[in-house]
ROVEXTOR-202505 format. One line per field, with one value per residue (C-alpha): residue number from 0; x, y, z. Coordinates in steps of 0.2 Angstrom, whole numbers, plus 5000, padded with zeros to 4 digits. Example, Ala and Ser with C-alpha at 12.3 -4.5 7.8 and 13.67 -1.06 7.14 Angstrom:
% residues 2
tidren = [0:1];
X = [5062:5068];
Y = [4978:4995];
Z = [5039:5036];
***
This chain:
% residues 918
tidren = [0:1:2:3:4:5:6:7:8:9:10:11:12:13:14:15:16:17:18:19:20:21:22:23:24:25:26:27:28:29:30:31:32:33:34:35:36:37:38:39:40:41:42:43:44:45:46:47:48:49:50:51:52:53:54:55:56:57:58:59:60:61:62:63:64:65:66:67:68:69:70:71:72:73:74:75:76:77:78:79:80:81:82:83:84:85:86:87:88:89:90:91:92:93:94:95:96:97:98:99:100:101:102:103:104:105:106:107:108:109:110:111:112:113:114:115:116:117:118:119:120:121:122:123:124:125:126:127:128:129:130:131:132:133:134:135:136:137:138:139:140:141:142:143:144:145:146:147:148:149:150:151:152:153:154:155:156:157:158:159:160:161:162:163:164:165:166:167:168:169:170:171:172:173:174:175:176:177:178:179:180:181:182:183:184:185:186:187:188:189:190:191:192:193:194:195:196:197:198:199:200:201:202:203:204:205:206:207:208:209:210:211:212:213:214:215:216:217:218:219:220:221:222:223:224:225:226:227:228:229:230:231:232:233:234:235:236:237:238:239:240:241:242:243:244:245:246:247:248:249:250:251:252:253:254:255:256:257:258:259:260:261:262:263:264:265:266:267:268:269:270:271:272:273:274:275:276:277:278:279:280:281:282:283:284:285:286:287:288:289:290:291:292:293:294:295:296:297:298:299:300:301:302:303:304:305:306:307:308:309:310:311:312:313:314:315:316:317:318:319:320:321:322:323:324:325:326:327:328:329:330:331:332:333:334:335:336:337:338:339:340:341:342:343:344:345:346:347:348:349:350:351:352:353:354:355:356:357:358:359:360:361:362:363:364:365:366:367:368:369:370:371:372:373:374:375:376:377:378:379:380:381:382:383:384:385:386:387:388:389:390:391:392:393:394:395:396:397:398:399:400:401:402:403:404:405:406:407:408:409:410:411:412:413:414:415:416:417:418:419:420:421:422:423:424:425:426:427:428:429:430:431:432:433:434:435:436:437:438:439:440:441:442:443:444:445:446:447:448:449:450:451:452:453:454:455:456:457:458:459:460:461:462:463:464:465:466:467:468:469:470:471:472:473:474:475:476:477:478:479:480:481:482:483:484:485:486:487:488:489:490:491:492:493:494:495:496:497:498:499:500:501:502:503:504:505:506:507:508:509:510:511:512:513:514:515:516:517:518:519:520:521:522:523:524:525:526:527:528:529:530:531:532:533:534:535:536:537:538:539:540:541:542:543:544:545:546:547:548:549:550:551:552:553:554:555:556:557:558:559:560:561:562:563:564:565:566:567:568:569:570:571:572:573:574:575:576:577:578:579:580:581:582:583:584:585:586:587:588:589:590:591:592:593:594:595:596:597:598:599:600:601:602:603:604:605:606:607:608:609:610:611:612:613:614:615:616:617:618:619:620:621:622:623:624:625:626:627:628:629:630:631:632:633:634:635:636:637:638:639:640:641:642:643:644:645:646:647:648:649:650:651:652:653:654:655:656:657:658:659:660:661:662:663:664:665:666:667:668:669:670:671:672:673:674:675:676:677:678:679:680:681:682:683:684:685:686:687:688:689:690:691:692:693:694:695:696:697:698:699:700:701:702:703:704:705:706:707:708:709:710:711:712:713:714:715:716:717:718:719:720:721:722:723:724:725:726:727:728:729:730:731:732:733:734:735:736:737:738:739:740:741:742:743:744:745:746:747:748:749:750:751:752:753:754:755:756:757:758:759:760:761:762:763:764:765:766:767:768:769:770:771:772:773:774:775:776:777:778:779:780:781:782:783:784:785:786:787:788:789:790:791:792:793:794:795:796:797:798:799:800:801:802:803:804:805:806:807:808:809:810:811:812:813:814:815:816:817:818:819:820:821:822:823:824:825:826:827:828:829:830:831:832:833:834:835:836:837:838:839:840:841:842:843:844:845:846:847:848:849:850:851:852:853:854:855:856:857:858:859:860:861:862:863:864:865:866:867:868:869:870:871:872:873:874:875:876:877:878:879:880:881:882:883:884:885:886:887:888:889:890:891:892:893:894:895:896:897:898:899:900:901:902:903:904:905:906:907:908:909:910:911:912:913:914:915:916:917];
X = [5225:5215:5213:5198:5203:5191:5187:5187:5179:5191:5184:5201:5208:5213:5220:5221:5207:5210:5193:5175:5159:5143:5127:5114:5111:5109:5121:5110:5112:5131:5133:5122:5135:5150:5143:5146:5164:5168:5183:5187:5180:5196:5204:5193:5194:5176:5173:5155:5153:5140:5127:5134:5144:5138:5126:5125:5115:5125:5126:5135:5150:5168:5178:5197:5205:5220:5227:5214:5204:5188:5185:5179:5163:5156:5160:5147:5158:5177:5190:5209:5222:5234:5248:5239:5229:5218:5204:5196:5184:5195:5187:5192:5208:5212:5212:5224:5237:5246:5264:5270:5273:5256:5248:5258:5251:5233:5232:5232:5221:5224:5212:5204:5189:5185:5167:5160:5144:5147:5164:5181:5179:5194:5195:5207:5211:5198:5185:5187:5175:5177:5164:5158:5154:5140:5131:5119:5115:5099:5098:5103:5088:5088:5077:5084:5086:5092:5076:5075:5071:5085:5072:5072:5088:5093:5087:5101:5109:5101:5114:5104:5087:5084:5068:5065:5060:5052:5053:5034:5032:5040:5028:5013:5019:5021:5004:4996:5005:4998:4980:4979:4979:4967:4968:4971:4954:4945:4953:4939:4937:4943:4931:4927:4924:4905:4897:4881:4868:4878:4892:4880:4875:4893:4897:4881:4886:4904:4898:4887:4902:4914:4913:4917:4932:4938:4937:4946:4959:4962:4964:4976:4988:4991:5005:5000:4982:4974:4966:4983:4981:4980:4980:4963:4952:4936:4942:4956:4944:4933:4948:4954:4936:4935:4953:4952:4938:4948:4962:4950:4943:4959:4951:4937:4947:4952:4970:4983:4984:4997:5013:5008:4991:4999:5011:4996:4987:5002:5005:4987:4989:5005:4996:4982:4994:5003:4986:4981:4996:4990:4972:4975:4994:4991:4979:4991:5006:4997:4998:5015:5027:5045:5058:5074:5079:5097:5091:5087:5070:5068:5058:5044:5026:5011:5011:4997:4991:4985:4993:4989:4988:5002:5005:5014:5021:5040:5045:5063:5059:5051:5068:5080:5071:5071:5053:5045:5041:5031:5043:5036:5045:5043:5057:5046:5038:5053:5058:5040:5036:5053:5048:5031:5039:5052:5039:5028:5043:5047:5029:5029:5045:5037:5022:5034:5028:5045:5040:5030:5045:5057:5045:5046:5065:5069:5054:5050:5067:5079:5088:5093:5104:5089:5078:5090:5092:5073:5071:5085:5077:5061:5070:5067:5085:5084:5077:5089:5103:5098:5098:5115:5123:5114:5110:5122:5136:5141:5143:5150:5135:5124:5133:5131:5113:5110:5120:5108:5093:5100:5102:5120:5122:5118:5130:5144:5143:5146:5160:5169:5168:5175:5189:5184:5188:5189:5171:5166:5173:5164:5148:5151:5154:5137:5130:5139:5150:5168:5177:5172:5175:5193:5196:5192:5201:5217:5213:5212:5229:5237:5231:5237:5254:5255:5252:5265:5252:5259:5249:5233:5238:5244:5228:5217:5229:5227:5209:5200:5211:5218:5235:5246:5263:5260:5254:5270:5281:5272:5275:5294:5294:5287:5300:5314:5306:5305:5287:5279:5293:5290:5272:5274:5287:5276:5261:5273:5277:5259:5254:5268:5263:5245:5249:5268:5272:5283:5295:5295:5314:5319:5309:5317:5335:5331:5324:5338:5352:5346:5333:5340:5355:5364:5354:5338:5343:5335:5318:5321:5324:5307:5298:5307:5300:5282:5285:5292:5277:5265:5273:5271:5284:5299:5312:5306:5307:5325:5330:5322:5332:5348:5345:5341:5357:5367:5359:5360:5378:5384:5375:5382:5400:5398:5390:5372:5361:5344:5337:5345:5329:5321:5330:5318:5305:5316:5321:5306:5312:5329:5325:5342:5342:5333:5344:5360:5354:5351:5367:5376:5367:5369:5387:5394:5380:5383:5391:5399:5398:5415:5422:5430:5447:5438:5439:5424:5415:5415:5409:5416:5405:5410:5414:5410:5392:5378:5368:5350:5339:5340:5330:5333:5325:5331:5346:5351:5354:5350:5357:5353:5364:5369:5383:5384:5384:5375:5362:5369:5361:5373:5369:5377:5378:5383:5400:5404:5402:5395:5388:5386:5372:5370:5360:5366:5361:5366:5362:5356:5359:5377:5381:5365:5364:5345:5343:5355:5343:5330:5341:5342:5334:5324:5321:5305:5307:5291:5291:5286:5290:5278:5279:5291:5303:5299:5304:5295:5307:5300:5312:5309:5316:5306:5299:5302:5297:5311:5309:5324:5327:5324:5338:5339:5350:5354:5356:5374:5385:5384:5365:5353:5338:5337:5329:5320:5321:5305:5306:5288:5283:5265:5267:5260:5267:5250:5251:5251:5252:5255:5258:5260:5248:5255:5245:5254:5261:5250:5256:5243:5248:5237:5238:5229:5227:5217:5202:5196:5183:5198:5194:5205:5202:5210:5214:5220:5227:5228:5233:5217:5204:5212:5209:5195:5193:5183:5182:5190:5176:5176:5163:5153:5151:5165:5175:5194:5202:5220:5232:5250:5262:5281:5284:5276:5272:5273:5258:5259:5250:5241:5224:5220:5232:5239:5245:5246:5242:5246:5242:5232:5235:5222:5217:5208:5201:5199:5181:5187:5181:5192:5196:5207:5218:5222:5239:5245:5259:5263:5268:5283:5283:5276:5286:5279:5282:5277:5264:5248:5258:5265:5276:5272:5287:5280:5287:5285:5293:5289:5272:5268:5250:5241:5230:5224:5205:5204:5219:5224:5240:5251:5261:5268:5279:5296:5313:5307:5324:5331:5333:5329:5340:5336:5325:5321:5311:5323:5317:5314:5301:5315:5314:5330:5330:5346:5351:5368:5380:5369:5355:5343:5336:5318:5309:5291:5283:5272:5274:5291:5306:5323:5335:5351:5361:5374:5387:5393:5410:5403:5387:5373:5364:5354:5348:5344:5341:5353:5337:5343:5335:5343:5355:5356:5367:5373:5378:5388:5390:5407:5399:5405:5393:5395:5385:5379:5371:5358];
Y = [5167:5180:5180:5189:5201:5198:5205:5192:5195:5194:5199:5197:5211:5227:5239:5257:5268:5280:5283:5279:5276:5286:5278:5290:5300:5317:5329:5331:5313:5314:5330:5322:5309:5321:5332:5318:5317:5334:5337:5352:5350:5355:5339:5329:5323:5319:5307:5303:5284:5280:5267:5256:5257:5271:5278:5296:5292:5293:5277:5287:5298:5292:5302:5301:5308:5319:5320:5319:5302:5301:5287:5271:5271:5286:5278:5268:5259:5263:5259:5255:5261:5249:5259:5275:5273:5258:5258:5242:5239:5237:5220:5214:5208:5205:5188:5184:5193:5205:5210:5228:5227:5220:5234:5247:5240:5240:5257:5269:5282:5294:5285:5268:5262:5243:5242:5225:5228:5241:5235:5244:5263:5274:5293:5306:5323:5332:5320:5326:5338:5351:5348:5366:5364:5352:5367:5379:5396:5405:5423:5436:5445:5464:5463:5472:5463:5477:5478:5459:5454:5443:5432:5422:5417:5398:5386:5378:5362:5346:5335:5321:5313:5300:5292:5292:5275:5279:5267:5268:5255:5242:5245:5244:5227:5220:5227:5219:5203:5202:5206:5195:5178:5165:5147:5133:5125:5140:5136:5133:5114:5109:5102:5115:5111:5111:5127:5132:5118:5106:5108:5104:5088:5083:5085:5074:5061:5060:5059:5044:5036:5039:5021:5013:5025:5020:5001:5003:5014:5000:4987:4997:4997:4978:4973:4965:4970:4973:4989:4998:5012:5007:5021:5025:5011:5014:5012:5024:5037:5035:5037:5052:5060:5057:5063:5078:5085:5082:5092:5106:5107:5102:5086:5095:5103:5120:5116:5118:5103:5090:5090:5074:5081:5097:5088:5077:5093:5101:5085:5086:5104:5100:5085:5097:5110:5097:5092:5110:5113:5100:5108:5127:5132:5150:5147:5135:5147:5159:5146:5139:5137:5143:5129:5139:5155:5163:5173:5168:5173:5183:5172:5159:5163:5154:5136:5134:5119:5129:5137:5156:5166:5176:5190:5181:5197:5199:5213:5215:5224:5208:5198:5198:5189:5196:5192:5179:5163:5147:5134:5118:5102:5099:5086:5073:5085:5096:5087:5086:5104:5110:5101:5110:5127:5125:5120:5135:5147:5140:5143:5160:5164:5157:5169:5183:5185:5188:5195:5180:5169:5180:5178:5159:5158:5171:5169:5150:5142:5154:5155:5173:5171:5164:5178:5191:5183:5183:5201:5206:5197:5206:5223:5225:5232:5240:5225:5214:5226:5225:5206:5206:5219:5216:5198:5190:5201:5204:5223:5222:5212:5225:5240:5231:5229:5247:5252:5242:5250:5267:5271:5278:5288:5273:5262:5275:5275:5256:5257:5270:5258:5245:5257:5254:5272:5269:5263:5277:5289:5281:5283:5301:5304:5296:5309:5323:5327:5327:5336:5322:5309:5315:5315:5297:5292:5300:5290:5274:5279:5281:5264:5255:5263:5258:5240:5242:5240:5252:5247:5250:5267:5272:5266:5277:5291:5289:5284:5292:5308:5310:5313:5304:5311:5306:5289:5287:5292:5279:5265:5270:5269:5251:5246:5253:5245:5228:5225:5217:5227:5220:5223:5241:5245:5237:5248:5263:5261:5257:5275:5282:5274:5280:5298:5300:5285:5296:5299:5281:5278:5292:5285:5267:5274:5285:5270:5259:5271:5279:5267:5249:5242:5227:5216:5221:5220:5203:5210:5225:5213:5204:5221:5226:5211:5216:5234:5228:5218:5232:5247:5252:5265:5259:5270:5262:5245:5249:5256:5240:5229:5238:5237:5219:5215:5224:5215:5198:5199:5204:5189:5178:5183:5176:5160:5165:5160:5160:5175:5172:5164:5181:5188:5180:5192:5207:5198:5189:5190:5181:5162:5156:5164:5150:5137:5147:5150:5131:5126:5139:5133:5115:5115:5104:5092:5079:5062:5049:5031:5023:5006:4997:5006:5023:5026:5033:5019:5023:5010:5012:5006:5005:5023:5022:5016:5028:5024:5027:5020:5011:5002:4993:4976:4967:4978:4974:4989:4987:5000:4999:5007:5006:5009:5008:4989:4982:4985:4982:4978:4979:4971:4980:4978:4991:4983:4987:4969:4969:4957:4961:4956:4962:4961:4964:4980:4990:5008:5012:5031:5033:5048:5059:5067:5070:5052:5046:5052:5041:5026:5030:5015:5020:5007:5005:4994:4988:4995:4979:4960:4946:4930:4923:4938:4943:4960:4967:4977:4987:4994:5007:5021:5036:5026:5007:4994:4982:4963:4954:4938:4937:4936:4926:4934:4919:4920:4918:4924:4942:4943:4933:4933:4928:4939:4936:4950:4948:4959:4965:4961:4967:4986:4993:5009:5019:5017:5033:5027:5010:5001:4983:4977:4963:4951:4936:4927:4936:4952:4962:4975:4990:5004:5020:5023:5035:5028:5032:5044:5054:5048:5040:5021:5011:4993:4978:4962:4945:4929:4920:4934:4943:4962:4973:4991:5006:5024:5036:5046:5060:5060:5074:5062:5071:5059:5062:5066:5064:5078:5082:5069:5072:5053:5036:5037:5024:5025:5024:5008:5008:5001:5012:5020:5038:5048:5066:5076:5095:5103:5089:5073:5059:5044:5030:5012:4997:5003:5020:5030:5045:5060:5074:5086:5102:5110:5127:5122:5110:5093:5084:5067:5058:5049:5034:5031:5015:5024:5034:5048:5053:5067:5078:5087:5103:5118:5127:5114:5098:5095:5081:5074:5063:5049:5041:5045:5058:5067:5081:5093:5093:5109:5120:5118:5114:5112:5126:5131:5114:5110:5092:5078:5064:5060:5046:5040:5034:5023:5033:5045:5054:5062:5066:5078:5083:5096:5094:5094:5097:5086:5091:5079:5082:5074:5070:5062:5077:5093:5093:5100:5102:5093:5091:5095:5083:5090:5078:5079:5075:5079:5068:5055:5044:5044:5027:5019:5005:4997:5003:5018:5035:5030:5035:5032:5046:5039:5052:5053:5045:5029:5033:5028:5036:5030:5044:5043:5056];
Z = [4855:4864:4883:4890:4905:4919:4937:4951:4967:4981:4999:5007:4996:5005:4992:4995:4989:4975:4968:4969:4958:4962:4955:4947:4931:4939:4947:4962:4966:4964:4975:4988:4991:4988:5002:5015:5011:5018:5007:4995:4978:4970:4976:4964:4946:4939:4924:4918:4916:4901:4904:4890:4874:4863:4875:4881:4896:4912:4923:4936:4941:4944:4955:4956:4973:4971:4988:5002:5002:5012:5025:5017:5027:5017:5000:4992:4979:4982:4969:4969:4956:4947:4940:4944:4928:4929:4942:4949:4964:4980:4983:4966:4956:4938:4930:4922:4931:4919:4918:4918:4899:4896:4907:4898:4881:4888:4897:4882:4890:4904:4915:4913:4924:4924:4931:4935:4926:4913:4908:4902:4899:4895:4897:4890:4899:4889:4896:4914:4922:4935:4949:4948:4929:4935:4944:4936:4945:4945:4938:4951:4959:4962:4977:4992:5008:5018:5029:5033:5051:5058:5066:5082:5089:5087:5100:5111:5104:5110:5118:5127:5128:5141:5148:5167:5174:5191:5205:5207:5193:5204:5218:5207:5200:5217:5222:5207:5210:5228:5222:5207:5216:5209:5215:5202:5208:5199:5182:5170:5166:5184:5196:5210:5228:5232:5240:5248:5251:5240:5253:5267:5258:5255:5274:5279:5266:5273:5291:5286:5277:5292:5299:5282:5281:5298:5294:5278:5286:5300:5286:5277:5292:5290:5278:5261:5263:5246:5253:5251:5239:5221:5208:5199:5208:5216:5234:5231:5224:5240:5252:5242:5243:5262:5265:5254:5264:5280:5272:5268:5286:5295:5301:5308:5322:5313:5314:5300:5288:5291:5281:5271:5267:5261:5250:5243:5239:5230:5220:5214:5209:5200:5191:5186:5180:5169:5162:5159:5148:5136:5136:5137:5136:5139:5154:5162:5160:5172:5186:5182:5196:5195:5194:5196:5203:5204:5219:5237:5245:5261:5273:5271:5266:5273:5266:5253:5244:5229:5214:5212:5196:5189:5176:5162:5154:5156:5168:5172:5189:5196:5195:5209:5223:5241:5244:5255:5246:5249:5244:5235:5232:5214:5211:5205:5192:5187:5171:5165:5169:5162:5145:5145:5149:5135:5122:5127:5126:5108:5103:5110:5100:5084:5087:5090:5108:5114:5131:5135:5130:5140:5155:5154:5152:5166:5179:5177:5171:5178:5161:5159:5144:5134:5140:5135:5118:5114:5121:5109:5095:5099:5099:5118:5119:5136:5145:5136:5141:5160:5160:5152:5164:5181:5180:5168:5172:5154:5152:5134:5128:5137:5128:5111:5114:5119:5103:5092:5100:5097:5115:5112:5128:5139:5128:5129:5148:5148:5135:5146:5161:5150:5144:5126:5121:5102:5102:5114:5101:5087:5096:5099:5081:5077:5090:5080:5094:5086:5100:5113:5100:5097:5116:5117:5102:5110:5126:5115:5107:5124:5130:5114:5116:5134:5128:5115:5101:5089:5074:5083:5089:5072:5064:5076:5073:5054:5051:5066:5070:5053:5060:5047:5051:5070:5064:5054:5068:5080:5067:5066:5085:5084:5071:5082:5098:5091:5094:5078:5069:5052:5052:5059:5045:5031:5037:5038:5019:5015:5022:5011:4996:4998:4997:4993:4982:4971:4986:4991:4985:4997:5012:5008:5009:5024:5035:5029:5033:5049:5057:5053:5063:5056:5068:5059:5041:5039:5045:5033:5019:5022:5022:5006:4998:5002:4997:4980:4977:4981:4973:4955:4955:4945:4954:4971:4963:4958:4975:4984:4972:4976:4995:4994:4984:4997:5012:5004:4998:5015:5023:5009:5013:5031:5025:5029:5014:5023:5014:4997:4990:4992:4977:4965:4971:4965:4949:4942:4924:4928:4924:4930:4947:4956:4949:4953:4971:4974:4966:4977:4993:4990:4982:4996:4999:4985:4990:4978:4982:4985:4985:5000:4997:4997:4978:4969:4959:4941:4928:4910:4896:4877:4873:4855:4858:4858:4874:4871:4886:4902:4915:4932:4938:4954:4956:4938:4927:4909:4896:4878:4864:4846:4834:4815:4815:4830:4844:4862:4879:4894:4911:4925:4944:4957:4959:4940:4933:4915:4903:4885:4873:4855:4839:4821:4814:4799:4796:4778:4780:4785:4774:4776:4793:4792:4786:4799:4813:4805:4809:4828:4837:4852:4866:4876:4892:4900:4918:4927:4925:4925:4935:4922:4924:4906:4901:4885:4875:4860:4847:4834:4823:4817:4803:4807:4820:4824:4826:4832:4842:4861:4874:4890:4904:4916:4934:4941:4956:4950:4946:4957:4946:4928:4915:4898:4885:4875:4859:4855:4837:4838:4837:4821:4813:4816:4835:4844:4862:4870:4886:4892:4905:4915:4925:4932:4917:4905:4896:4886:4874:4875:4861:4856:4838:4827:4818:4800:4808:4816:4833:4846:4850:4864:4858:4869:4863:4871:4863:4868:4865:4850:4849:4858:4854:4861:4858:4870:4877:4891:4904:4895:4880:4870:4860:4859:4843:4838:4842:4837:4846:4845:4845:4849:4867:4881:4892:4911:4917:4934:4936:4921:4908:4907:4892:4887:4872:4870:4887:4895:4904:4901:4910:4900:4905:4894:4890:4884:4898:4899:4911:4908:4918:4909:4913:4909:4897:4883:4890:4885:4895:4910:4923:4933:4952:4962:4971:4966:4958:4941:4936:4920:4912:4903:4895:4912:4922:4931:4940:4953:4950:4962:4954:4970:4966:4952:4945:4956:4955:4971:4974:4961:4946:4950:4941:4930:4923:4919:4901:4903:4895:4907:4922:4933:4949:4963:4977:4993:4985:4975:4958:4948:4933:4924:4912:4902:4917:4933:4941:4954:4967:4973:4988:4981:4996:4997:4988:4979:4988:4981:4993:4983:4967:4958:4946:4932:4924:4907:4897:4905:4894:4907:4925:4932:4949:4956:4964:4981:4991:4989:4976:4958:4943:4931:4913:4903:4884:4886:4893:4911:4925:4942:4957:4970:4987:4990];
***
C-alpha cells in the first residue's frame, strides 16, 4: 500500500527558520528581497526551483541559510529544516509523521524542498549556485573620470516632521459659534411669527379677543371645568395663540418671560426639533441640543426659548466645556432625542461621513469612546488619539492610533511615557534610527530583568539586539534563579539547536554537571524530554537518553517513580517499556479476596477439562468446558459452591492434531436474560453447529435464581455474525450473511413472523460486501447491532442502515459494556468507543503491549485485559486509565465477573479460579 506524503497547514507551529523561498523568475526580483536581509552573500546556498516537473522556467529561488538567519519579518516565505535536508514551510507539518528510518529512505538528495504548490523537488551539490553567478557585469569603460566635479554636499539628514496646530483655530471656532446663531423658528417649513403690517393686525385681533381669553382663563381655575387644557382642540389652540404672544412681548410690560412660559416655549421648540428629524435629518442636526457632557459649564447664559444653529462638523477643540451655558430641562424628551441622534449617527457612518458621526457621539451624546472609534475608522487618527488620551484617559490606545496613522514620533512620546521601551525601539527602527532603537531595546531588557522575566529579556537580546551569547547567559540565569526555570532552559537549548546543533551533546552535559543541583534534576529531565523530541542530532539523542537513565534510576532507588513514565519518550521503539513500568509501579497494589479465616479464596474446577468460555448472571458464574467424551457446564458462586451439568460428546479426530482443532467446541452465551431467565447458548466447532438438549438450573440455597440454558438450534453454517435480541419473553435471532450477489444482508427471525432480510447499506448508498472474518462473530446488541470487519467497526439496524468507524489497525474483537460504550481490541491495542449518538473514539489506544488471551468488563466501569500471566485493570468511566495490575500463578484462560462491583475472577489453565478485589 502506498501512502501519499502531504503538507498540513499548522498555524501554531513555531519551527526555527533554516531557509526561504523567493517568488519570481528573474535575478533582479530575487536580489531585491535578498538586499533587505542585510547579511553576507557568502552565507547563502541558492537553488533554483522550477515552475513544474520538466520545466526549465524558474518559479523562484530557494535560499538555505548557513549561519546567519535574517529576522522573520523580512522573509516572504520562511522554511524550516527536518534532518537538515528536507525543507518545509515553517507553518506546516508532514502527514503522516515519518520515522527517522523512513526519512533516511526518502531523503536521497543533498537538499529536498517540499513546496505546497510545486511539490517535492530534490537537489544535488552540483545544482547549487553562488549568488555572484547570477550577476552579469558590463564591459569596462575607458572614459577618464579624473576631472569629475564632486558636486554639491549632501543635505542634512531629516529627523522629524511635525505639524503646528496654532491656538488661533480655537478662537476662530468660538467666534464662528457665536455668530452663526439661527432660531429654530427660522427653519424652513416651520410657521414663523408675523412681521410688519401682519404683526399689527395680529396685535389688534388679540386685543379684541382679550375679554374672551379672560373669561376662559377664569373658568379654567375651577376644578373639573371642561375648559381645562385638552391637547389639540380648538379652545387650546386659541389659548396657545393668545398666550404665545404674551410670552413674546412679556405680557405687554417688557419684563422677562415667566418660568412657566419659558418652559412651554422650550418644550414647543423640542417638539418641533423631534418632528424636523423625521422631515430633514441634516437640518435638524444643526439645531440639536446636547444631552450629555462630561465637563461642567462656567456660569449661566441668558435664558432663551429658542434653539440656535450649530456647526455639525466635529472639532476636537470645541470639547471640554468651560463656557457659559443656557441649561434646558430635557428630561421628558431625552429618550426620544437620544434615539434620533443614534439613528442619525449610524446613517452618517453608513455614508462614511465619520466627522459628522463623531460630532453626534461626542458633542450631542457625550460618548467619546464611540466618537474615537468612528474617527479611527475614518482614518482621522490624530483627532481619535486626542480623544483617547485627553478625554478617555487611554494613552495606549492613543499611541496605537497615532502609529496606525504614521505619526510615529508622537506615538513614540506616549510609548516612552508608558515605559513600553521595546515598542519604542521598534518604531525607531521604522524611522531608520538604529542607535536610538538599540538604546530603548536595552532599556526594555533592563525592565524585564527587574521583573524577573528572563525569557522576554533573552528574546529582545536575541531577536532585536542580535546578542545571542548574552541572551543564552540570561536564560541560564533564569534557570538558576528558579523563575520559569523549565521554560528558560528549553528556550536556551532551542537557541543552541538553531546555530550549534552539532555541539548540543556538549551543552547538555555542561548544563547537567555544572548548572543542575539535585533539587532541579526533575525539572532538567522534563526539559530533556522536549530537547529529545526537537533535535535531529543522533548524538544529542543518545546523550539525552543516558542523562534520563541516570536521573530516573537515582529516583527509583529512593522509591520515587513519578518521572519514570518519561522513559517512553527516549525509547519509543521499546514496546515492552510501558508494561514494565506499570508493573513496577503497581507491584504492591493487587489484593486477593479471602474467606472468613483470612485465606485466599481459590476454587478448583476439574483439571482435565479444557475450559473454553464463561458468563455471569445474577452473581452466578457459568463456565463451559470439554474433554474427549463430554461437554461441561459448571455453575459456581463466590463461596466456591459448584454444580456440574454435562452433555455427551465424542471427538472424531483424536489422533490428528490439526483435525483435533476442528473438534474444539466454542460456546456463545447471550449477554442478557429474558423475563423467563432464559440463557441462549450457541455451540459450534470450526465446521459444525451443535444441537444438544436444554438444561434447567434450579434455584436453591446456594443460587437464588433459577436459570434455563436454551441451546440455539437456528444458526446456519453460512452465518458470519449473529446476536440475540431479547424483549421481555421473546428472543429474536439476528444474523448477517453473504447473499448470492456478494452483499451483506441482515436477517432477523421470530417464531411468529418468520424471517425478514435487508441489505446492509451505508449512508452514502454503498452496500457492504463480505470481508475476511476469522470466525463466526457474536454481535453486540444495543438498540442496534455492532460488528467489525478488517479495520472498521460497523453499526446496523433491522432495516440495514449502516454507519462505519474506521480504526487505524486490524480489529480482533469487540467487548460490550452496560452503558453507551464498547471496546475494540485491535492490532495496535484496545480503544474505547462511545455509541451514545454516533460512534466516537474516547481517548487513545491503551494496553498496546498486551498479547490478549482473555478480557472482560467488570461492574464499576472497569475493563480487565490479560496476557499469559499478567492482567491489567483500566477505569473506563472516561478516557481509559490504568489503575491496577494482577499477577497470576498459572497461565490465564478466562477473566470473568463475580457480579459484584470491583471484583474479578481469574481462571487459569489448571482450572483454578481466584477472586481479586480491585
